[in-house]
C-alpha positions in Angstrom: 24.6 -20.8 -13.5 25.6 -22.1 -10.1 25.0 -19.7 -7.3 28.0 -17.8 -6.1 27.4 -15.5 -3.2 29.7 -12.8 -4.6 27.8 -12.8 -7.9 24.5 -12.7 -6.1 25.7 -9.8 -4.0 26.9 -7.9 -7.1 23.3 -7.8 -8.3 21.7 -7.2 -4.9 23.9 -4.2 -4.2 22.9 -2.6 -7.4 19.2 -2.7 -6.9 18.9 0.5 -4.8 21.0 2.5 -7.3 18.9 1.2 -10.2 15.7 2.2 -8.5 17.1 5.6 -7.6 18.1 6.1 -11.2 14.6 5.1 -12.4 12.5 6.9 -9.7 14.6 9.6 -8.0 13.2 13.0 -8.6 10.2 11.9 -10.5 6.7 13.2 -9.8 3.7 11.3 -8.6 2.5 10.7 -12.2 5.4 8.3 -12.7 5.6 6.6 -9.3 2.0 6.1 -8.2 0.3 4.4 -11.2 -0.1 0.6 -11.2 -1.4 -2.1 -13.6 -4.8 -2.5 -12.0 -6.4 -4.0 -8.9 -4.0 -5.9 -6.7 -0.9 -4.7 -8.5 2.0 -2.6 -7.3 3.0 0.9 -8.3 6.7 1.8 -8.3 6.2 3.3 -4.8 4.5 0.1 -3.7 7.5 -1.9 -5.0 9.8 0.2 -2.9 7.6 -0.4 0.2 7.5 -4.1 -0.6 11.3 -4.3 -1.0 11.8 -2.4 2.3 9.4 -4.7 4.1 11.3 -7.7 2.7 14.6 -6.3 3.9 13.2 -5.9 7.4 11.3 -9.2 7.7 12.2 -11.7 5.0 15.6 -12.4 3.3 18.2 -12.0 6.1 15.8 -13.1 8.9 15.1 -16.3 7.0 18.8 -16.8 6.3 19.5 -16.5 10.0 16.8 -19.1 10.8 18.4 -21.5 8.4 21.8 -21.0 9.9 20.7 -21.2 13.5 17.7 -23.6 13.5 17.5 -25.2 10.1 14.2 -26.9 9.4 13.2 -27.1 13.0 11.7 -23.6 12.9 9.5 -22.7 9.9 9.8 -19.3 8.5 7.3 -16.7 9.5 4.9 -16.2 6.6 5.8 -13.1 4.6 3.0 -10.5 4.2 3.7 -9.2 0.8 1.4 -6.2 1.6 2.9 -5.5 5.0 4.2 -2.2 3.9 0.8 -0.7 3.2 0.2 0.6 6.7 3.2 3.0 6.7 3.7 3.9 3.1 1.4 6.8 2.9 3.0 10.1 3.9 6.5 8.9 3.0 8.2 10.6 0.1 9.7 8.6 -2.7 13.1 10.1 -1.8 12.7 8.8 1.8 11.7 5.4 0.5 14.8 5.2 -1.8 17.1 6.3 1.0 15.6 3.8 3.5 15.8 1.0 1.0 19.4 1.8 0.2 20.4 1.9 3.9 18.5 -1.3 4.7 20.1 -3.1 1.7 23.6 -2.1 2.8 22.8 -3.4 6.3 21.4 -6.7 4.9 24.5 -7.2 2.7 26.8 -6.5 5.6 24.9 -9.1 7.7 25.2 -11.6 4.8 28.9 -11.0 4.5 29.3 -11.5 8.3 27.9 -15.0 8.0 31.1 -16.0 6.1 29.1 -18.5 4.1 30.7 -21.7 2.8 29.4 -23.9 -0.1 28.2 -26.3 2.7 26.2 -23.5 4.2 24.4 -22.9 0.9 23.1 -26.5 1.1 21.6 -26.0 4.6 17.9 -26.2 4.7 15.1 -24.2 6.2 11.3 -24.7 6.2 9.2 -22.4 4.0 5.6 -22.3 5.2 4.2 -22.8 1.7 7.1 -24.4 -0.3 8.4 -26.8 2.3 12.2 -27.5 2.6 14.4 -24.9 0.8 18.2 -24.4 0.9 20.0 -21.2 1.8 21.4 -21.1 -1.7 17.8 -21.2 -3.1 16.8 -18.4 -0.7 19.7 -16.2 -2.0 19.0 -17.0 -5.6 15.3 -16.2 -5.0 16.3 -12.8 -3.5 18.3 -11.9 -6.7 15.5 -13.0 -9.0 12.9 -11.2 -6.8 14.9 -8.0 -7.2 15.2 -8.4 -10.9 11.5 -9.1 -11.2 10.6 -6.0 -9.4 13.0 -3.9 -11.5 11.3 -5.3 -14.6 7.9 -4.5 -13.0 8.8 -0.9 -12.3 10.0 -0.3 -15.8 6.9 -2.0 -17.3 4.5 0.1 -15.2 6.4 3.2 -16.2 6.4 2.3 -19.9 2.6 1.7 -19.8 2.1 5.4 -18.9 2.8 6.2 -22.5 0.9 3.2 -24.0 -1.5 5.4 -26.0 1.1 8.1 -26.8 3.4 5.8 -28.8 0.7 5.4 -31.4 1.3 2.7 -34.0 4.6 1.8 -32.4 2.6 0.0 -29.7 2.8 -3.2 -31.8 6.6 -3.2 -31.5 6.7 -2.4 -27.8 6.7 -5.8 -26.1 6.8 -4.1 -22.6 3.3 -2.8 -23.3 2.0 -6.3 -24.0 3.5 -8.2 -21.0 5.4 -10.4 -23.3 9.0 -10.8 -24.4 9.9 -10.4 -28.0 
């Protein structure tokens, strides 16, 4: 499917509500487990998404639109949220993410992007040249990947409790059936 900004936005604007529906009002037993060393809990996912709103997607789009490939993107620290996450409630994280996402999408709309703008290039520090359209598509897929991750981590909390049904639960085996 060819990227259409309006279609991308229709997914991006739903992510905060989807996370609120999944995580809002749940206790620590649901939001703090992860899948092992160097993996994210649902709360970590929120912190990571917030950090991305502040330092990644729109700032990189602005670089592409203003400087193109002349200025490489600042490398993204995927763990940059860890310093401030502790002591913040899940409700606060959900509210902060929703507010930041609204602001990001308002900034995106203000760009008044054209099809030609989506072909404009920036310089990713690890991937090399990328287009603005690729950046926006990656933003959507990134959101969907983390929504999947949150659901998978939550499902695994009942891995043992489902008993023999485990064999039918693809989400518990990290594979699609």
